[in-house]
C-alpha positions as CSV (number, residue, x, y, z in Angstrom):
1,M,64.2,-31.0,7.2
2,V,63.5,-27.7,10.0
3,R,60.8,-29.7,11.9
4,R,58.5,-30.6,14.5
5,T,57.4,-39.3,18.5
6,R,58.9,-41.8,16.6
7,R,56.9,-43.9,19.5
8,A,53.4,-42.7,17.5
9,A,55.0,-42.7,13.8
10,L,56.3,-46.5,14.2
11,L,53.3,-48.1,16.6
12,T,51.9,-49.7,13.7
13,L,55.5,-51.8,13.3
14,A,55.4,-52.6,17.1
15,M,51.9,-54.0,17.0
16,I,52.8,-56.1,14.1
17,N,55.9,-57.1,16.0
18,V,54.1,-57.9,19.1
19,F,50.8,-59.6,17.2
20,T,53.2,-62.3,15.3
21,L,55.4,-62.7,18.9
22,A,51.8,-63.7,20.6
23,A,50.9,-65.9,17.2
24,G,54.3,-67.6,17.6
25,I,53.3,-68.5,21.3
26,V,50.1,-69.9,20.6
27,V,51.1,-72.1,18.3
28,S,54.7,-73.3,20.7
29,R,52.1,-74.2,23.5
30,M,49.7,-75.6,21.3
31,L,52.1,-78.3,19.9
32,P,53.5,-80.6,22.6
33,S,49.3,-81.6,24.0
34,R,47.6,-81.6,20.4
35,L,50.3,-82.4,18.0
36,A,48.7,-86.1,17.5
37,A,45.4,-84.4,16.7
38,L,46.7,-82.5,14.1
39,R,46.6,-83.5,10.3
40,V,50.1,-82.6,8.9
41,P,49.5,-82.5,5.3
42,S,52.4,-83.9,3.4
43,V,54.6,-82.2,0.6
44,A,54.0,-83.3,-3.2
45,A,56.4,-85.7,-4.8
46,S,57.0,-83.3,-7.6
47,P,55.6,-79.4,-8.2
48,V,51.9,-79.1,-8.4
49,I,51.9,-76.1,-11.1
50,G,55.2,-75.1,-13.0
51,P,56.7,-71.7,-12.4
52,G,54.8,-69.5,-14.7
53,T,54.2,-65.8,-14.6
54,V,51.6,-64.7,-11.5
55,L,50.4,-61.7,-13.6
56,A,50.0,-61.7,-17.3
57,A,51.8,-58.6,-18.9
58,G,50.3,-55.4,-18.7
59,T,47.7,-56.5,-16.1
60,E,48.7,-55.3,-13.1
61,R,48.9,-51.7,-13.8
62,G,46.5,-49.3,-15.2
63,P,47.2,-46.6,-18.2
64,L,49.6,-44.5,-18.2
65,P,48.6,-40.9,-17.5
66,T,49.2,-38.6,-20.2
67,A,51.4,-34.9,-19.9
68,S,48.2,-33.2,-20.7
69,G,46.4,-34.7,-18.0
70,L,49.0,-34.7,-15.6
71,R,49.9,-30.9,-16.6
72,S,45.9,-30.3,-16.3
73,A,45.5,-31.8,-12.9
74,L,48.6,-30.0,-11.2
75,A,48.5,-26.5,-12.5
76,A,46.4,-25.0,-9.9
77,P,48.2,-26.1,-6.9
78,L,51.9,-25.9,-8.5
79,S,51.0,-22.4,-9.7
80,A,49.7,-21.2,-6.4
81,A,51.3,-18.0,-5.7
82,A,52.8,-19.2,-1.7
83,L,55.5,-21.6,-4.1
84,G,57.1,-18.6,-5.5
85,P,58.2,-18.2,-8.8
86,D,61.1,-21.4,-9.2
87,V,58.5,-24.3,-9.2
88,S,59.8,-27.4,-10.4
89,A,58.2,-31.1,-10.9
90,L,58.9,-34.1,-12.4
91,V,56.6,-37.1,-12.7
92,A,57.6,-40.8,-14.1
93,D,56.9,-44.2,-14.9
94,P,59.1,-46.3,-12.7
95,A,58.6,-49.5,-14.7
96,T,60.3,-48.0,-17.7
97,G,62.0,-44.9,-16.8
98,Q,59.5,-42.6,-18.8
99,V,59.4,-39.1,-18.2
100,L,55.6,-38.3,-18.1
101,L,55.9,-34.8,-17.0
102,S,58.8,-32.5,-16.5
103,E,58.4,-28.4,-15.9
104,R,61.9,-27.7,-15.1
105,G,62.9,-31.3,-14.3
106,S,66.5,-30.8,-14.9
107,A,66.9,-27.5,-13.0
108,L,68.8,-27.8,-9.5
109,A,67.0,-26.6,-6.6
110,T,67.5,-26.4,-3.2
111,P,66.2,-30.0,-1.9
112,A,66.1,-29.7,1.9
113,S,65.3,-32.9,3.5
114,T,64.8,-34.6,0.2
115,A,68.6,-34.7,0.2
116,K,68.1,-37.9,2.6
117,L,67.0,-39.7,-0.1
118,A,70.4,-39.6,-2.0
119,T,72.3,-40.0,1.2
120,S,70.4,-43.0,1.9
121,A,70.9,-44.8,-1.6
122,A,74.8,-44.1,-1.0
123,A,75.0,-45.8,2.4
124,L,72.8,-48.7,1.4
125,A,74.7,-49.3,-1.9
126,V,78.0,-48.7,0.0
127,L,77.5,-50.5,3.2
128,G,74.8,-53.0,2.6
129,A,71.7,-53.1,4.5
130,D,73.3,-55.3,7.4
131,A,75.9,-53.0,8.0
132,R,76.6,-52.0,12.0
133,F,78.4,-49.1,13.4
134,R,80.1,-50.1,17.1
135,T,81.0,-48.0,20.1
136,R,83.9,-49.6,22.1
137,V,86.0,-49.2,25.5
138,V,89.7,-49.8,25.2
139,R,92.3,-50.0,27.8
140,G,93.9,-46.5,28.2
141,A,97.7,-45.6,28.3
142,T,97.7,-46.7,31.7
143,A,96.8,-49.5,33.4
144,D,94.2,-47.6,35.6
145,S,92.6,-45.6,32.5
146,I,90.0,-46.5,29.8
147,V,88.9,-44.9,27.1
148,L,85.2,-44.6,25.1
149,V,85.7,-44.8,21.3
150,G,83.1,-43.6,19.0
151,G,82.2,-45.2,16.2
152,G,80.0,-43.3,14.3
153,D,76.9,-45.2,15.8
154,P,74.3,-41.9,15.0
155,T,71.0,-44.2,16.9
156,L,73.6,-44.6,20.2
157,A,71.5,-43.8,23.5
158,V,72.0,-43.3,27.3
159,N,69.2,-45.7,28.3
160,A,67.1,-47.9,26.4
161,Y,63.8,-46.8,24.9
162,P,60.0,-48.0,25.7
163,A,59.7,-51.3,24.7
164,Q,57.4,-50.2,21.4
165,D,60.3,-48.5,19.9
166,Y,61.9,-49.7,16.4
167,P,64.6,-50.1,16.1
168,A,66.4,-50.7,19.7
169,P,69.2,-48.5,19.8
170,A,72.4,-49.8,21.3
171,T,73.0,-48.3,25.2
172,L,75.6,-46.8,27.3
173,A,73.8,-48.5,29.9
174,D,74.8,-52.4,28.3
175,L,78.1,-51.1,27.5
176,A,79.0,-49.4,30.9
177,G,77.5,-52.6,32.5
178,A,79.6,-54.7,30.9
179,T,82.7,-52.3,31.3
180,A,82.1,-52.4,34.9
181,R,81.9,-56.2,34.6
182,A,85.3,-56.7,32.6
183,L,86.7,-54.3,35.2
184,K,85.8,-56.2,38.1
185,A,87.0,-59.7,36.7
186,Q,90.6,-57.9,36.2
187,H,90.2,-56.3,39.9
188,R,90.1,-52.9,38.6
189,T,87.4,-50.3,40.2
190,T,89.2,-46.9,40.1
191,V,89.5,-45.7,36.7
192,G,90.0,-42.2,34.6
193,V,87.8,-42.1,31.4
194,G,88.7,-40.7,28.1
195,Y,86.7,-40.3,24.9
196,D,88.1,-40.4,21.3
197,T,86.2,-38.7,18.3
198,S,89.2,-39.2,15.7
199,L,87.0,-41.2,13.4
200,F,85.2,-38.3,11.9
201,T,87.1,-35.0,11.2
202,G,86.7,-31.4,9.9
203,P,84.5,-28.7,10.9
204,L,81.5,-29.8,13.3
205,L,79.2,-27.8,11.3
206,A,78.4,-27.6,7.4
207,P,78.9,-24.9,5.2
208,G,75.6,-22.9,5.1
209,W,74.4,-24.2,8.6
210,S,72.9,-21.6,10.8
211,Q,74.1,-21.7,14.3
212,S,70.8,-22.0,15.3
213,Y,69.6,-25.1,14.0
214,V,71.5,-26.6,17.3
215,S,69.6,-24.2,19.4
216,T,65.9,-24.8,17.8
217,G,66.6,-28.6,18.2
218,N,67.3,-29.7,14.6
219,V,71.1,-31.1,14.8
220,T,74.0,-31.4,17.1
221,P,77.9,-30.9,15.9
222,I,78.4,-33.7,13.9
223,V,81.0,-35.9,15.6
224,S,81.4,-40.0,16.2
225,L,80.6,-40.1,19.6
226,E,77.2,-38.8,20.6
227,V,73.9,-40.0,22.3
228,D,70.4,-39.5,21.9
229,Q,71.5,-37.4,18.4
230,G,72.3,-35.1,21.0
231,R,69.1,-34.0,22.5
232,L,69.0,-32.2,26.2
233,T,67.3,-34.4,28.1
234,G,67.2,-32.8,31.4
235,A,64.9,-30.4,32.9
236,G,62.1,-32.3,33.9
237,H,62.0,-33.7,30.2
238,P,63.7,-37.0,29.8
239,E,61.3,-38.2,27.1
240,D,62.7,-36.4,24.6
241,S,65.6,-38.5,24.2
242,D,63.0,-40.6,22.5
243,D,61.2,-37.5,20.6
244,P,62.5,-36.7,17.3
245,Y,60.3,-33.6,16.9
246,N,61.1,-31.9,19.8
247,L,62.6,-28.3,19.4
248,R,64.4,-28.1,22.5
249,P,68.1,-27.0,22.4
250,R,70.4,-29.7,21.5
251,A,74.3,-30.1,23.3
252,T,76.6,-28.1,21.5
253,D,79.7,-30.6,22.9
254,P,78.2,-33.7,22.1
255,A,81.0,-36.3,22.9
256,A,81.5,-34.6,26.4
257,M,78.2,-35.0,27.1
258,A,77.9,-38.8,26.3
259,A,81.6,-39.4,28.2
260,A,79.9,-37.5,31.0
261,S,76.5,-40.1,30.7
262,F,78.7,-43.2,30.5
263,A,81.1,-41.8,33.5
264,A,77.8,-41.7,35.5
265,L,76.6,-45.0,34.7
266,L,80.2,-46.8,35.4
267,V,79.6,-45.3,39.0
268,A,76.1,-46.3,39.4
269,D,77.6,-49.9,38.0
270,G,80.2,-49.8,41.3
271,I,83.0,-48.1,39.2
272,H,85.2,-44.7,41.1
273,I,86.2,-42.5,38.5
274,T,88.9,-40.1,38.8
275,G,88.5,-36.6,37.5
276,T,86.7,-35.5,34.4
277,P,86.5,-37.5,31.5
278,A,88.6,-35.4,28.6
279,A,89.1,-35.9,24.8
280,Q,92.2,-37.7,23.9
281,T,92.9,-40.3,21.1
282,A,92.9,-44.4,22.2
283,R,95.7,-46.1,21.4
284,P,96.0,-48.1,17.8
285,H,94.9,-51.6,18.3
286,A,94.3,-50.9,22.2
287,A,92.5,-53.9,24.2
288,A,88.8,-53.8,24.3
289,L,87.0,-54.3,27.4
290,A,83.2,-54.5,26.0
291,S,81.5,-52.8,22.8
292,V,77.9,-52.4,21.5
293,S,76.7,-52.4,18.4
294,S,73.8,-50.4,16.4
295,P,71.0,-52.0,14.5
296,P,71.5,-52.9,11.3
297,L,71.4,-50.3,8.4
298,S,68.2,-51.2,6.9
299,A,66.6,-49.8,10.3
300,I,68.2,-47.0,10.9
301,V,67.9,-45.6,7.1
302,Q,64.4,-46.4,7.7
303,Q,64.3,-44.4,11.1
304,M,66.1,-41.3,9.3
305,L,63.9,-41.1,6.3
306,T,60.5,-41.5,8.6
307,E,61.9,-38.9,11.4
308,S,63.8,-37.2,8.7
309,N,66.5,-37.4,11.3
310,N,69.2,-34.7,10.4
311,V,72.0,-36.2,12.6
312,I,71.4,-40.1,11.4
313,A,72.1,-38.5,7.5
314,E,75.0,-36.9,8.4
315,D,76.2,-39.9,10.3
316,L,75.5,-42.4,7.9
317,A,77.3,-39.7,4.7
318,R,80.3,-39.8,7.3
319,Q,80.2,-43.9,7.1
320,V,80.4,-43.9,3.2
321,A,83.1,-41.6,3.5
322,L,84.9,-43.8,5.8
323,A,84.4,-47.1,3.5
324,T,85.6,-45.0,0.0
325,G,88.4,-44.2,1.2
326,E,87.6,-40.3,1.5
327,P,88.2,-38.0,4.8
328,A,85.2,-38.3,7.4
329,S,84.3,-34.8,7.1
330,F,81.1,-32.9,5.4
331,S,83.3,-32.6,1.9
332,G,84.7,-36.1,2.0
333,A,81.5,-37.1,2.8
334,A,80.0,-35.1,-0.2
335,T,82.6,-36.5,-2.6
336,A,82.2,-39.9,-1.7
337,M,78.2,-39.8,-1.9
338,T,78.2,-37.7,-5.5
339,A,80.7,-40.5,-6.8
340,E,78.6,-43.7,-5.4
341,L,76.0,-42.2,-7.0
342,R,77.4,-41.6,-10.3
343,R,78.3,-45.5,-10.1
344,L,74.6,-46.4,-9.5
345,G,73.8,-44.3,-12.9
346,V,72.7,-40.7,-11.3
347,S,75.5,-38.6,-13.2
348,T,74.1,-35.5,-13.4
349,G,71.9,-33.1,-11.3
350,I,73.2,-33.3,-8.1
351,R,75.5,-30.8,-6.0
352,L,76.1,-31.5,-2.2
353,V,77.9,-29.8,1.0
354,D,76.1,-32.4,3.7
355,G,74.1,-35.4,4.0
356,S,71.1,-34.0,5.6
357,G,69.5,-31.3,3.0
358,L,69.8,-28.6,6.0
359,S,72.4,-26.4,3.8
360,G,71.0,-24.0,1.3
361,Q,73.8,-24.5,-0.7
362,D,72.7,-28.5,-1.3
363,A,71.2,-28.5,-5.1
364,I,69.2,-31.5,-6.6
365,A,67.2,-31.7,-9.4
366,P,63.5,-33.3,-9.6
367,A,64.8,-35.6,-12.4
368,T,67.6,-36.7,-9.9
369,L,65.3,-37.5,-6.9
370,V,63.2,-39.6,-9.0
371,K,65.7,-41.1,-10.4
372,V,67.4,-42.5,-6.8
373,L,63.5,-43.8,-6.4
374,E,63.3,-45.6,-9.4
375,L,67.0,-47.1,-8.5
376,A,65.5,-48.3,-5.4
377,M,62.5,-49.7,-6.9
378,A,64.4,-51.5,-9.2
379,A,67.7,-52.8,-6.5
380,P,66.8,-55.1,-3.6
381,R,69.9,-53.7,-2.2
382,L,68.7,-49.9,-2.3
383,R,64.8,-51.3,-0.7
384,P,65.4,-50.0,2.7
385,L,64.6,-46.6,1.4
386,L,61.3,-47.5,0.2
387,A,60.6,-49.0,3.5
388,G,61.7,-45.4,5.3
389,L,59.5,-43.0,3.0
390,P,56.6,-41.8,5.4
391,V,52.9,-42.8,4.8
392,A,50.4,-39.9,4.0
393,G,48.0,-39.3,7.0
394,F,49.5,-42.3,9.3
395,S,53.4,-42.4,9.9
396,G,57.0,-39.8,10.3
397,T,56.7,-36.0,9.0
398,L,53.6,-37.0,6.5
399,S,51.4,-38.0,9.7
400,A,49.4,-35.1,11.8
401,G,51.0,-32.4,13.6
402,Q,55.0,-33.8,12.7
403,S,55.4,-31.3,9.9
404,V,54.2,-28.6,7.7
405,F,53.2,-31.5,5.2
406,S,51.0,-33.2,8.1
407,G,47.9,-31.9,6.4
408,I,47.9,-34.3,3.6
409,G,44.8,-36.2,2.9
410,G,42.0,-36.6,0.3
411,A,43.5,-39.8,-2.7
412,A,46.5,-39.4,-1.3
413,L,46.1,-40.4,2.3
414,G,47.3,-43.6,2.8
415,S,48.6,-43.7,-0.8
416,V,51.4,-41.3,-1.4
417,R,54.6,-42.4,0.5
418,A,57.2,-39.7,0.0
419,K,60.1,-37.8,1.5
420,T,59.5,-33.9,2.8
421,G,61.9,-31.5,2.7
422,N,61.6,-27.8,4.0
423,L,63.8,-24.9,5.0
424,G,62.7,-21.5,5.4
425,T,61.8,-20.4,1.9
426,V,62.3,-24.1,0.7
427,T,59.5,-26.7,0.3
428,A,59.6,-30.4,-1.6
429,L,58.2,-33.8,-1.6
430,A,59.7,-36.8,-3.6
431,G,58.2,-39.7,-3.3
432,M,55.4,-42.7,-5.1
433,V,52.1,-42.9,-5.4
434,S,49.3,-45.1,-6.9
435,D,47.2,-43.5,-9.0
436,Q,43.4,-43.7,-9.8
437,S,43.7,-45.9,-12.5
438,G,46.1,-48.3,-10.1
439,T,49.1,-47.5,-12.1
440,M,52.2,-46.8,-10.0
441,L,54.0,-43.3,-10.7
442,V,57.1,-41.7,-9.2
443,F,57.4,-37.9,-8.6
444,A,59.3,-34.9,-7.2
445,F,57.9,-31.3,-6.6
446,M,59.9,-28.3,-5.7
447,A,60.0,-24.8,-4.6
448,D,63.2,-23.0,-3.1
449,Q,62.0,-19.4,-3.5
450,I,58.6,-18.9,-1.3
451,P,58.4,-15.2,-1.2
452,A,58.6,-15.3,2.6
453,E,59.2,-17.7,5.5
454,G,55.7,-16.8,6.5
455,M,54.6,-18.2,3.5
456,L,55.9,-21.5,4.4
457,D,52.9,-23.4,5.7
458,A,50.7,-22.6,2.6
459,A,53.7,-23.5,0.6
460,A,53.7,-27.0,1.7
461,T,49.7,-27.4,1.3
462,A,49.9,-26.2,-2.3
463,I,52.3,-29.4,-2.4
464,D,50.4,-31.6,-0.3
465,E,47.3,-30.6,-3.0
466,A,49.7,-31.8,-5.7
467,A,50.0,-34.8,-4.0
468,V,46.5,-35.0,-3.8
469,A,45.9,-34.2,-7.9
470,L,48.4,-36.5,-8.5
471,A,46.9,-39.8,-6.6
472,G,43.6,-39.0,-7.8
473,C,43.9,-38.4,-11.4
474,G,43.8,-41.1,-14.1
475,C,44.9,-38.2,-15.9
476,R,44.2,-39.3,-19.7
């Protein structure tokens, strides 16, 4: 998504963690002095009730909307002139997979950032929710050299973010501290620094990417070593390292920037650096001096979807390629993800050239996006995808001021959870909603021929209104 602080978007999660921790402290402090006064219930010798059905069949959901009812409710917003001539939509019942409404639902369309749903599903299926990515420092070719080895951690940061941010990334500050301690233990306080980005291969920008994507802060060239997703945090804006929506230019050489930051941190930790950090390939099986690991993939996926983070999406796509034996390039990642989605049951309606949806050459059908959502609802392995969907009016790119979709409200407020997508003349929204009857629905709305870039806001408003209509109708 070409878009507009993770801090605000995920404050609720932080508050939950704080309240949980506080409750734990209260209980632990109470136990020593008051344990004798507590009456602890005993466990029954046999089950009190049998393992029956919690809800009788059919009572947990309302009646399904009809095609005619849906068509009537969605007609006005989806026929808005700002959406242009190429509008497609699909609404389905995730419990059965039944398609309730399809307007060109199998037609390929430019997905923009809704493509991140496919990337998330492939990454979770291949790597597992607990996967982590490691950044290492190893001994160099000579006794007085070390090499910083990129492991494709898309969330690696220079310094720790504020305590309320989630997930907490691995940091170069911690890695430099551990490296300095290891060097001093070996009585080495002067070293040269190299950096290795050989894990990823191929072009740094995907087919269809504009060079302006870097200068407008949407992405940085994709390499296996970068920090803060390549955000430039100088010029009096240190907060930008933790602001996923800032539009300031990003690094054109993110690996060199990361290596320079690492060297500066080593100096602060008492290590003298000779020369300037230089690109080099680490020796096979070189001894590791220190390492740091990313948060688990489940948390990274949630961050990526909530923020619509393009760098994270591209790194995860490369990790899928590495895990399946494909080259860790744009084309290798696209091949690997398409193959994994096919294995999951998504066999048609998708053509990818990147993992983020930034390329206008990507193509996905509404039916395919809906299928990915249905898979995530059915398979525990893919559930972190659902947890990362922005909530209308409350989080991520569906919260106030964070994207062209931030005006969503009405019946959709707090009810719609969906991935947004927009490029210059593309707008899309795919997610799930509980309608007025209490029935859970999955949907995808897409328009990729908006008449002019100046009409993007109006087009997104029309898509918002379609989501509001879907949330507010029983549609029978």
